[in-house]
N, C-alpha and C positions, 0 to 999 in steps of 0.2 A: 465420505470423502469430501471435506470442505474445501473448496477451490477458490481463495479471497482475492479479489483484482483491486489492486490500488494504483491509483492515476494520481500524478503530482506533477508541480512543475519542478523542472531540473534544479538543480544545485546541492541536493544534500550529499552529505559524505557517505563512504561506504559504511562507517561505524554508524551512523545516523539509520541507515538502512537496515543493517544487521540489528539493532536497537527495535527497530520499529515491526520488523519481523517476529522476533522474539514476544514481543507484547502482543501483538496481534495473535498470535498463535496460542499463547496462555489463555487468551480473552476466550477464544473459540473453542479451546478446550475447557475450559471452566464453565462456560455458559451452553454448551451444547452438550457435551459429554464426550466429544470425540476422543480417540486417541490422536497426540502429538504428532506420531508418526505417517497418521492419514491427513494432516494439514498441510496444503500448498498455499503459498503466496507468491503472487507475480507484482511486482513495481515495474510501473510501465512511466518513465521518465517523459514530461511533453516541454516542448520551448515556449517560451511565453507569449510569442508569436502563434503560436499554435492552440491558444485556449482565450475562449472569450467569457464574460461574465457581463449580464444587465445589458446586452446588445453592444460590448465594445469587446477589442481586442485587450487584451492583459498587457500593459507595457512596464 
């Protein structure tokens, strides 16, 4: 049972998240042979100030 965690900066629309879930599910099914019904995806939105890259807080 694959469980995929996706962390990204907040700001995507519900439609974008729905499309992401569909596309990632299809990729997991295709590459692992898992059944579609067994794939779970969790999207965690982060605020920009909660994320840093290269030693700097994202602005």
